[in-house]
N, C-alpha and C positions, 0 to 999 in steps of 0.2 A: 504494500500500500504506500503510495507516494504521498509525501507531505506537500501541501501547497503553501505558498507564501501568503501572508496576510496582505490585503490591500491597505493603503494608507488610511482610508476611511474606517476600516475594521479595527485597525490598530488604535486610532484616535478614539473610537467608540469604547473600546476596552479600557484604555487609559482614563478616559473621562469617567466611566462608571466606577473605576477603582478610586479615583481622587475626589470626585464630587460627592463626598459623604459629609453629612452635617458635623461640623467641628474639626474637620481635617484642615491642617495648616500647610500651605505651600508658599513658595516664593515666586513672585511674578516680577517682570520688568515693566516699568511704566513706559509704554511706547509713545503715547501722545497725551498731551494735556490741553484740553479745550476750556477756555475761560470765557463764558458768555456774560450777558447782562445779569441773568438771574440763575445761571447754571454752570457748574464745573463738572467736566467729564474726564475721568482718567481711563485711558485705554490700556489694559493690562495684557501682556503676552506671556504665555507659559511655554516652556521648551517642549512640552509633550502635546501641544495643541496647535493646530494651524490657525484658527480664528482667534481674534482678540476678544476679551471680555471688557465691558464698560461698567464703571462704577460712577454713579452720578450723585452730586451734592447740590441741593437747592440753596441758593444764597439768601433766600428770604426766610429760611428756617434757622433759628439760632442753634439748634442741636447739630444741624449739618455743618454750620460754620465752625463750631467747636470741634467736631470730628475732623474737619479738614485741617484745623490748627494742630491737632494731635498728630495727624499723618505727616504734615510738613515738619513738625518738631522732631518726630521719630526719625526722619531722614536727615536731620541736621540743618534744616532750612527754616527761615522765618515764613510766616503766613503769606506775606506779600511777595515772596520768592517762589511761589507755587509753580510757575512755568519751568523753573530750573530742576524740578524733580524728574523731568523727562530723562529716561535712560537709567534711573536708579532702580535697585532691587528692593521690592516692597513685600514684606510678609503679609499674606492674606489668609483669611479663614472662610471656609464654605459654610454659609448659613442661609436658611430660608430660600433655597434655590438660586443663590448667587454668591459671588465672592465679595467679602468685606475686608478692608484693610484692618489688620490686627490692632494697629494703634488707635483705631476708631472705636474699638470695643471697650467696655468698662473693665477695669482691673487688668489692663494690658498696656502695651507700649514698649518703648525701647528698653526699659529696665527689666522687662519680663523675658526678653529674648537674648540668647547668647549670640555670638558672632556668626554661628552656623545657621541661625534662624530657628533652632529648636527651642521649645519651651523649657524653662528651668522650673523646678518645683518651688512653690511659695513656702517659705519656712513658717509662715503664720505668725501669730502674735506670741510674745514671750510669755513664760509661765506667770510672771508677776502681773502682767497686764490682764491675762485671763483670770487670775484669782481676784484681782480688784474688780473686774467686770462682774464676775459671778457673785462675789460678796455684795456688791452694790445692787445687783438684781434681787438678792434675797432680802436685803434691808428695804428696798423699795416695795417689795411684796408684803411686808409686814404692815397690817392695818390695826387700828385700835380694837376692832372686834377679835382679831386673832390673838392679840395680847391678853384681852380679858378672858377669852376661852382658855388660853394657856395657863393663866393664873388660877382659874377655877379648877382645871384638871389637876394641876400640881397640888393645890390645897386638898382636893379629895384624895389623891394618892397618899399624901402625908397623913391624913386622918386615918385612912384604911391601914396603912403600915403601922401606925401607933396602936390601933385596935388589935391588930394581929400580934404585935409585940406584947401587949398587956394580957391577951388570952394565952399566949404561949408561956409566959413567965409566971 
């Protein structure tokens, strides 16, 4: 049985199905930056895909502007230097049927990525910070009703233990 060669379209379909999984992180090259009156479009090129992917930011939305600032900052540029990101390698994450720059996501950005573009584990908060937060939560949960109930139960336990002691001795 002879093996046949994959066509380019079959290869791209297999690569796309393997990589376009929610949460998967890849590195794309910003091929083109379009800055319009109310829209910014970044064209992203992947080495495993023939077509480019577009990521759009609406300049009338504050959130989109903040995300764009994060993206340019992660690449080492100021916001007004956006056209200069052309040709830069940009870490992107596949979410909701499209690619999103990793720097535009909450709790991510340049500090989260190593130079190879792979995610580093978050060490999380320190033990002291965790203990202070937990203790603060317990203190916040204490209400006057809980204090009164605690006093009543403690008083009843003391009386019951005193009665048991008197009966036993």
